[in-house]
C-alpha positions as CSV (number, residue, x, y, z in Angstrom):
1,M,101.7,81.6,101.1
2,P,101.8,84.4,103.7
3,T,98.7,86.5,104.2
4,E,98.5,90.1,103.0
5,N,98.9,91.3,106.6
6,E,102.1,89.3,106.9
7,V,103.5,91.0,103.8
8,I,102.0,94.4,103.6
9,Q,101.5,96.8,106.5
10,T,99.6,100.1,106.6
11,D,99.9,102.3,109.6
12,P,99.2,106.0,109.8
13,E,102.3,106.3,112.0
14,I,104.6,104.8,109.3
15,L,105.0,107.0,106.2
16,A,101.6,108.5,106.7
17,G,99.9,105.1,106.1
18,E,101.6,104.3,102.7
19,P,101.7,100.5,102.3
20,V,105.1,99.2,103.3
21,F,106.6,95.8,103.6
22,A,105.6,94.4,107.0
23,G,108.2,95.1,109.7
24,T,110.0,97.7,107.5
25,R,109.7,101.3,106.4
26,V,110.2,100.3,102.8
27,P,107.2,101.4,100.6
28,L,105.7,98.6,98.5
29,K,105.7,101.2,95.6
30,N,109.5,101.0,95.6
31,L,109.4,97.4,94.4
32,F,107.2,98.3,91.5
33,D,109.4,101.4,90.7
34,Y,112.5,99.2,90.5
35,L,110.8,96.5,88.4
36,E,109.4,99.2,86.1
37,A,112.9,100.6,85.6
38,G,114.1,97.2,84.5
39,D,115.9,96.3,87.7
40,S,115.8,92.7,89.0
41,V,114.4,91.5,92.3
42,D,118.0,91.0,93.4
43,V,118.9,94.6,92.8
44,F,115.8,95.7,94.8
45,I,116.8,93.4,97.7
46,D,120.3,94.6,97.6
47,A,119.0,98.2,97.9
48,F,116.6,97.3,100.7
49,P,118.1,94.5,102.7
50,D,115.4,94.7,105.3
51,V,113.0,93.2,102.8
52,T,113.2,89.5,102.2
53,R,112.9,87.6,99.0
54,Q,109.9,85.8,100.5
55,Q,108.2,89.1,101.1
56,V,108.9,90.3,97.5
57,V,107.6,87.0,96.0
58,A,104.5,87.1,98.3
59,A,103.8,90.8,97.3
60,L,104.0,90.0,93.7
61,E,101.7,87.0,94.1
62,L,99.2,89.2,95.9
63,A,99.4,91.8,93.1
64,R,98.9,89.1,90.5
65,E,95.8,87.8,92.4
66,A,94.4,91.3,92.7
67,V,94.9,91.9,88.9
68,T,93.5,88.5,87.8
69,A,90.6,88.3,90.3
70,G,87.4,87.8,88.4
71,A,89.3,87.1,85.1
72,G,87.2,85.1,82.8
73,T,83.9,86.1,84.4
74,R,83.1,88.7,81.8
């Protein structure tokens, strides 16, 4: 699996430091907005062709890891 730095980029010179898909100016937030609206990953990729399916899958895996980190330790 790609590392977080290979998937997500934050740079004060790009969209004021908002997290974007690495190598693009597409905010990561856009993916979650599309999914929340009920759109598929394919619809998102069609709208933002600079983002690859591999980047989307990796971003979702990173989000899952962040949410489930420490699960079961309570």
